[in-house]
TORKOL-4160 file (C-alpha; in steps of 0.2 Angstrom, whole numbers, padded with zeros to 4 digits, m for minus):
55
<pt num="1" X="m0625" Y="0328" Z="0058"/>
<pt num="2" X="m0635" Y="0313" Z="0053"/>
<pt num="3" X="m0627" Y="0309" Z="0036"/>
<pt num="4" X="m0611" Y="0305" Z="0045"/>
<pt num="5" X="m0619" Y="0290" Z="0054"/>
<pt num="6" X="m0614" Y="0275" Z="0043"/>
<pt num="7" X="m0627" Y="0263" Z="0051"/>
<pt num="8" X="m0642" Y="0266" Z="0040"/>
<pt num="9" X="m0633" Y="0270" Z="0024"/>
<pt num="10" X="m0622" Y="0254" Z="0025"/>
<pt num="11" X="m0637" Y="0243" Z="0027"/>
<pt num="12" X="m0646" Y="0252" Z="0012"/>
<pt num="13" X="m0630" Y="0249" Z="0002"/>
<pt num="14" X="m0629" Y="0231" Z="0007"/>
<pt num="15" X="m0647" Y="0228" Z="0003"/>
<pt num="16" X="m0646" Y="0237" Z="m0014"/>
<pt num="17" X="m0631" Y="0226" Z="m0019"/>
<pt num="18" X="m0640" Y="0210" Z="m0013"/>
<pt num="19" X="m0655" Y="0215" Z="m0024"/>
<pt num="20" X="m0644" Y="0220" Z="m0038"/>
<pt num="21" X="m0634" Y="0203" Z="m0038"/>
<pt num="22" X="m0649" Y="0192" Z="m0036"/>
<pt num="23" X="m0661" Y="0200" Z="m0048"/>
<pt num="24" X="m0651" Y="0208" Z="m0062"/>
<pt num="25" X="m0640" Y="0193" Z="m0067"/>
<pt num="26" X="m0656" Y="0182" Z="m0069"/>
<pt num="27" X="m0664" Y="0195" Z="m0081"/>
<pt num="28" X="m0648" Y="0197" Z="m0091"/>
<pt num="29" X="m0645" Y="0178" Z="m0093"/>
<pt num="30" X="m0663" Y="0175" Z="m0097"/>
<pt num="31" X="m0662" Y="0186" Z="m0112"/>
<pt num="32" X="m0663" Y="0177" Z="m0129"/>
<pt num="33" X="m0656" Y="0184" Z="m0145"/>
<pt num="34" X="m0666" Y="0186" Z="m0161"/>
<pt num="35" X="m0653" Y="0179" Z="m0172"/>
<pt num="36" X="m0643" Y="0165" Z="m0164"/>
<pt num="37" X="m0626" Y="0162" Z="m0172"/>
<pt num="38" X="m0625" Y="0146" Z="m0182"/>
<pt num="39" X="m0609" Y="0135" Z="m0179"/>
<pt num="40" X="m0597" Y="0136" Z="m0193"/>
<pt num="41" X="m0592" Y="0120" Z="m0203"/>
<pt num="42" X="m0574" Y="0113" Z="m0200"/>
<pt num="43" X="m0571" Y="0111" Z="m0218"/>
<pt num="44" X="m0563" Y="0126" Z="m0227"/>
<pt num="45" X="m0570" Y="0131" Z="m0244"/>
<pt num="46" X="m0559" Y="0125" Z="m0259"/>
<pt num="47" X="m0549" Y="0140" Z="m0266"/>
<pt num="48" X="m0545" Y="0139" Z="m0285"/>
<pt num="49" X="m0528" Y="0146" Z="m0290"/>
<pt num="50" X="m0530" Y="0163" Z="m0298"/>
<pt num="51" X="m0527" Y="0162" Z="m0317"/>
<pt num="52" X="m0519" Y="0178" Z="m0323"/>
<pt num="53" X="m0523" Y="0183" Z="m0341"/>
<pt num="54" X="m0506" Y="0189" Z="m0345"/>
<pt num="55" X="m0495" Y="0175" Z="m0338"/>
């Protein structure tokens, strides 16, 4: 049964993983987002105390 011989399938597996690990991360890391997040300011907005009308 030729499918039980691991020699050609192991080489194909290793070659496909080598291509996967070499090509795919460069394509994913090269992706740019349309809306880049803007950094938030360190200062917090001033919060006014709530004025209850019945107190």
